[in-house]
C-alpha positions in Angstrom: -18.0 80.7 52.0 -14.5 79.2 50.6 -15.2 77.7 46.6 -14.2 74.7 45.3 -15.2 71.2 44.3 -15.4 68.1 46.3 -12.3 66.9 44.9 -10.7 69.7 46.4 -11.6 69.1 49.8 -10.8 65.4 49.7 -7.1 66.2 48.0 -6.7 68.9 50.5 -8.1 67.0 53.5 -6.4 67.5 57.3 -6.4 63.8 58.4 -4.9 64.8 62.0 -7.3 67.4 62.1 -10.1 64.7 61.9 -8.1 62.2 63.9 -8.0 64.4 67.0 -11.5 65.3 66.7 -12.5 61.1 66.5 -10.0 60.9 69.8 -11.2 64.2 71.3 -14.8 63.1 70.9 -14.0 59.3 71.8 -11.9 60.1 75.4 -12.0 63.8 76.2 -15.5 65.6 74.9 -14.5 68.5 76.8 -12.3 69.5 74.7 -15.3 69.2 71.7 -17.2 71.8 73.6 -13.7 74.1 73.4 -13.5 73.7 69.9 -17.4 74.6 69.7 -17.0 77.7 71.6 -14.0 78.4 69.1 -16.0 77.8 66.0 -19.1 79.3 67.5 -16.6 82.9 68.2 -15.4 82.4 65.1 -18.4 82.7 63.3 -20.1 85.2 64.8 -16.9 87.1 63.5 -17.1 89.5 60.8 -15.8 87.3 57.4 -16.1 84.9 60.4 -17.8 82.2 57.5 -14.8 82.6 55.2 -12.1 81.7 57.9 -13.6 78.1 58.4 -14.5 75.9 54.6 -17.9 74.8 54.2 -16.3 70.8 54.3 -15.7 71.5 57.6 -18.9 72.9 59.3 -20.1 69.8 57.4 -18.4 67.5 59.6 -18.3 69.7 62.4 -22.5 69.8 62.5 -22.0 66.1 62.1 -19.7 65.9 65.0 -22.0 68.1 67.5 -25.4 66.0 66.6 -23.1 62.9 67.7 -22.3 65.1 70.6 -25.5 65.8 71.9 -26.9 62.3 71.3 -23.9 60.8 73.6 -25.1 63.7 76.3 -29.0 62.7 76.2 -28.3 59.1 76.9 -25.9 60.4 79.4 -28.9 62.2 80.6 -31.2 59.0 80.1 -28.7 56.5 82.3 -28.5 58.6 85.4 
């Protein structure tokens, strides 16, 4: 996995990526599903875990948990 301090992560943080993830989550959840599929496919490949920074995966996990919670809430309301 990628090494580096938390400061390296925050100094190199790609804010537009986070903004796009937030927009997709709130406006078009289908995009999140497509991104999830891509992330999962990459992680399954040899060396895939080296391609995706650990900090992204931490943020991604939070998105996925929120997405699952949203789906669960929608199912309860229907």
